[in-house]
C-alpha positions as CSV (number, residue, x, y, z in Angstrom):
1,M,164.3,106.2,97.8
2,K,162.3,106.4,94.7
3,K,161.1,109.9,93.5
4,V,158.2,111.1,91.4
5,L,157.7,114.6,90.0
6,L,154.2,116.1,90.1
7,I,153.1,118.7,87.7
8,T,149.5,119.7,88.5
9,S,147.6,122.5,90.3
10,L,148.6,123.2,94.1
11,C,145.7,124.4,96.1
12,A,146.3,125.9,99.4
13,V,142.7,125.0,100.7
14,G,140.9,122.2,99.8
15,R,142.3,118.8,99.1
16,A,142.6,118.5,95.3
17,G,145.4,118.7,92.7
18,M,148.8,118.0,94.2
19,Y,148.0,117.8,97.6
20,P,146.1,114.5,98.2
21,Q,148.9,112.9,95.7
22,I,151.7,114.2,98.1
23,L,149.9,112.5,100.7
24,A,149.8,109.4,98.7
25,F,153.4,109.3,97.7
26,S,154.5,110.1,101.2
27,R,152.6,107.3,102.9
28,A,154.2,104.8,100.6
29,G,157.6,106.0,101.0
30,V,158.3,107.7,97.6
31,Q,159.4,111.4,97.4
32,A,157.1,113.5,95.7
33,C,158.6,116.5,94.0
34,P,156.0,119.3,93.7
35,L,156.3,121.6,90.7
36,P,152.9,123.4,90.6
37,S,151.5,124.3,87.3
38,V,149.5,126.7,89.2
39,L,149.1,128.1,92.6
40,L,145.4,128.4,93.6
41,S,143.9,129.7,96.9
42,T,141.2,127.2,96.7
43,H,140.2,124.2,94.1
44,T,137.7,125.6,91.7
45,G,134.8,123.3,93.0
46,G,132.3,125.3,94.9
47,L,134.7,127.9,96.8
48,G,134.2,130.7,94.6
49,T,136.7,131.9,92.3
50,P,140.2,131.3,93.6
51,A,143.2,133.7,93.6
52,K,145.9,132.2,91.1
53,A,149.3,132.5,89.8
54,V,150.2,130.4,86.6
55,L,153.5,129.1,86.7
56,T,154.2,128.0,83.1
57,S,157.5,129.6,82.3
58,T,158.6,128.7,85.8
59,V,157.9,125.0,85.3
60,A,159.4,125.1,81.8
61,D,162.6,126.6,83.2
62,A,162.6,124.1,86.0
63,L,162.5,120.9,83.7
64,E,165.4,122.3,81.9
65,H,167.4,122.6,85.1
66,Y,166.7,119.0,86.0
67,L,168.0,118.0,82.6
68,S,171.1,120.1,83.0
69,L,171.8,118.3,86.6
70,G,171.2,114.9,85.1
71,I,168.2,114.5,87.5
72,K,166.0,111.5,86.5
73,F,162.7,110.8,88.2
74,D,161.5,107.2,88.5
75,A,158.1,108.5,87.3
76,L,156.5,111.9,86.1
77,L,152.7,112.5,86.6
78,T,151.0,115.2,85.1
79,G,147.4,116.7,85.6
80,Y,145.9,120.3,85.3
81,L,147.9,122.5,83.0
82,P,146.1,125.9,82.5
83,E,148.2,126.9,79.6
84,P,148.7,124.5,76.6
85,T,152.1,126.0,76.0
86,L,153.4,123.9,78.9
87,A,152.8,120.7,77.0
88,D,155.9,121.3,74.7
89,A,158.3,121.7,77.7
90,I,156.9,118.4,79.2
91,L,156.8,116.6,76.0
92,S,160.6,117.6,75.5
93,F,161.5,116.5,78.9
94,V,160.0,113.1,78.5
95,E,161.5,112.7,75.1
96,R,164.9,113.5,76.5
97,G,164.7,111.0,79.4
98,G,163.6,112.9,82.3
99,A,161.4,110.2,83.9
100,D,161.3,106.4,83.4
101,I,157.5,106.2,83.7
102,Y,155.0,108.9,82.2
103,V,151.4,108.8,83.5
104,C,149.2,111.5,82.0
105,D,145.9,112.6,83.7
106,P,144.4,114.8,81.1
107,V,142.4,116.9,83.5
108,M,140.2,119.4,81.5
109,A,136.6,118.2,81.6
110,D,133.7,116.2,83.3
111,G,130.4,115.8,83.1
112,G,130.1,116.2,79.3
113,K,131.8,119.5,79.3
114,F,135.1,121.4,79.7
115,Y,136.1,122.9,83.0
116,G,136.1,126.7,83.1
117,G,138.9,128.1,81.4
118,M,139.8,124.9,79.4
119,G,138.9,124.4,75.9
120,E,140.3,123.0,72.3
121,A,143.6,124.5,72.7
122,Q,144.2,122.3,76.1
123,A,142.7,119.3,74.4
124,A,145.1,119.8,71.5
125,A,147.9,119.9,74.1
126,L,146.9,117.2,76.1
127,R,146.5,114.8,72.9
128,K,150.2,115.5,72.2
129,L,151.0,114.5,75.8
130,A,148.8,111.3,75.8
131,A,150.5,110.0,72.7
132,S,153.9,110.2,74.7
133,A,152.7,108.7,77.9
134,H,153.3,105.2,79.2
135,A,149.6,105.4,80.7
136,I,146.6,107.7,80.6
137,T,143.8,108.1,83.2
138,P,140.9,110.2,81.6
139,N,137.2,110.2,82.8
140,T,134.8,109.5,80.1
141,T,134.5,113.0,79.1
142,E,138.0,113.5,78.9
143,A,138.5,110.5,77.2
144,A,135.8,111.4,74.4
145,I,137.5,114.8,73.9
146,L,141.0,112.9,73.2
147,L,139.4,110.8,70.7
148,G,137.9,113.9,68.9
149,R,134.4,112.9,70.0
150,D,131.3,114.8,71.1
151,P,131.7,114.5,75.2
152,S,128.1,115.5,75.9
153,S,126.9,112.2,74.2
154,E,126.9,108.6,76.0
155,Q,130.1,107.1,76.2
156,D,131.2,103.6,76.9
157,A,134.3,103.5,78.9
158,A,135.5,100.2,77.6
159,E,135.3,101.4,74.2
160,L,136.9,104.6,74.8
161,A,139.8,102.7,76.7
162,R,140.2,100.3,73.6
163,S,140.4,103.4,71.2
164,L,142.8,105.2,73.4
165,A,145.2,102.3,73.7
166,A,145.1,101.5,69.9
167,D,148.9,102.7,69.6
168,G,150.2,100.8,72.6
169,R,149.7,103.1,75.7
170,A,147.9,101.8,78.6
171,A,144.6,103.6,78.9
172,I,142.3,103.6,82.3
173,V,139.0,105.4,81.9
174,T,137.0,106.2,85.0
175,G,133.6,107.6,85.5
176,G,131.3,105.0,83.9
177,G,129.0,102.5,85.7
178,D,125.5,102.8,86.8
179,A,123.3,104.2,89.9
180,E,124.8,101.5,92.1
181,H,128.6,100.7,91.0
182,I,131.1,102.9,89.5
183,K,133.1,101.2,86.4
184,V,136.8,101.4,85.6
185,A,138.0,100.3,82.3
186,V,141.5,99.5,81.6
187,A,143.1,98.6,78.3
188,E,146.6,97.4,77.9
189,G,147.5,96.2,74.4
190,A,144.8,94.2,73.1
191,A,143.4,93.2,76.3
192,V,140.4,95.3,77.9
193,G,139.1,94.6,81.2
194,E,136.4,96.3,83.4
195,L,136.8,96.8,87.2
196,T,133.7,97.9,89.5
197,A,133.5,99.8,93.0
198,P,130.3,100.2,94.8
199,R,128.9,103.8,94.3
200,V,128.6,106.1,97.2
201,E,126.4,108.8,97.2
202,G,127.9,112.7,97.9
203,K,130.6,114.8,96.4
204,F,133.9,114.0,96.7
205,I,136.8,116.5,95.9
206,G,140.2,115.0,94.5
207,T,139.4,111.4,93.5
208,G,140.6,111.5,90.1
209,D,143.9,113.3,91.5
210,S,144.0,110.5,94.2
211,F,143.4,107.9,91.6
212,A,146.3,109.0,89.2
213,A,148.6,109.0,92.1
214,E,147.6,105.6,93.5
215,F,147.9,104.2,89.9
216,T,151.3,105.7,89.4
217,L,152.5,104.2,92.9
218,A,151.4,100.7,91.8
219,L,153.3,101.0,88.4
220,L,156.4,101.6,90.5
221,D,155.5,98.6,92.5
222,G,155.8,96.9,89.1
223,C,152.0,96.1,88.7
224,G,150.5,95.9,85.3
225,A,147.8,98.1,84.2
226,V,144.9,96.2,85.5
227,D,146.5,95.4,89.1
228,A,147.7,99.1,89.1
229,A,144.2,100.3,88.4
230,R,142.7,97.8,90.9
231,R,145.1,99.0,93.5
232,A,144.0,102.8,92.9
233,V,140.2,101.8,92.8
234,D,140.4,100.1,96.2
235,A,142.4,103.1,97.5
236,V,140.0,105.6,96.5
237,S,137.2,103.8,97.7
238,T,138.8,103.9,101.0
239,A,139.2,107.5,101.1
240,V,135.6,107.9,99.9
241,G,134.4,105.8,102.5
242,L,136.3,108.0,105.3
243,A,135.0,111.4,103.5
244,K,131.6,109.8,104.0
245,L,132.1,109.4,107.7
246,S,133.7,112.9,108.1
247,T,131.7,115.9,109.5
248,D,134.1,118.4,107.2
249,D,132.7,120.6,104.7
250,W,132.9,118.4,101.6
251,R,134.3,121.1,99.4
252,L,137.5,120.7,101.6
253,G,138.1,117.1,100.0
254,M,138.7,113.8,101.5
255,P,140.4,113.9,105.0
256,T,143.0,111.0,104.8
257,E,145.8,113.0,106.7
258,G,147.4,110.7,109.0
259,V,145.3,107.7,107.9
260,H,146.7,104.5,106.7
261,I,145.4,103.2,103.3
262,D,146.2,99.7,102.4
263,R,147.5,99.1,98.9
């Protein structure tokens, strides 16, 4: 059985961060190995100020433990890192062969600005990680920050992806589009393509986390970046459709437990 190491937030309530990723990998028959960068009572999107425990030193020690045991993961997926110093431990783990594939989801910003508690220190750390990743999955705001641009200005997803993929990695930039469609730009080598999906009105928690997990799953299946992004777009669109039909509080995230999502 393939195994994927997950390093991001773990929220006890609210389907964001690591929780939807564990569901996605488990549904696909892949072992999800959770290594939370921070424990949160809830996610930070509309549920007040969560209780939290930052686990930077624990994660760094765990990575060294895995290396000492000779444990190698088929993939590593990183997301929300509250302390920039954790990037050095992750970078060392990647450089020492801890995982065959490294996907970096640089979770730090959206809507033209940083998330609360995130800033230039995290941006600098995530730039280092992005440079060592096989693929990165930023939204347009995060892509602009990685490139040192003003994130509050209008951004073209395809141009951002092309610039981020200039040194060989695959870059998948989400969050573009118009009132009717969401656009995802995919750059791999010299090729840049665009995928679209219908835009659904409403707020949907955890879509970026789910996208990164579904994309990583497709890479493990041998897909190239474009096909992997298409699979991720389709899977997240299905989850959004389910959430739209749900009567649950939107702040609790997309209710995909027990649901089969075609890939």
